[in-house]
C-alpha positions, 0 to 999 in steps of 0.5 A: 465522586471521582471523575473518569481519567481523560482518555487520550486520543489513539495515536495515528498508527494505532488508528490505521492499524485498527482500521486496516485489521479487517482488510488485512484479514480478508487479504490473508484469506485470499489465495496466495498467488492472487496478490502477486498476480493482481500486482502484475495485472496493475503494472500491465494495465498501467503500461498499456491501457489508455492514460486515465485507466493507466493512471488509476492502475499505477495510483492503486498499486502505489497506494496498496504498496505504501499502505503495506509498507507503512503497516510493516515498517516497524517490524521489517529489517532495513533491507526490507524497508529499502525494498519497499521504498524501491518499489514505490520509487519504481512505480513512480518512475514507471508512471512518469515514463508512461506519461512522459510522451 
């Protein structure tokens, strides 16, 4: 009786894409302006809220943008990649300026 071929583990990118698919479908179903407005709200919370809440807002925003950047990286042109990296650096800079003093 022939044995089944060994199954190789799925690459990390494929695993992340598979896990992300339902969340992306939910995000896609939301009203178009909700994500930009939520981004502005998180930046405002990060800038003006008490430090623990501000840190959480900046962290959440950073993780969301990093997640979207990771998923879109292979299909985005170099200019789009630079913009995503710039956004991540900007969030870090805003957080550092906020907690510097």
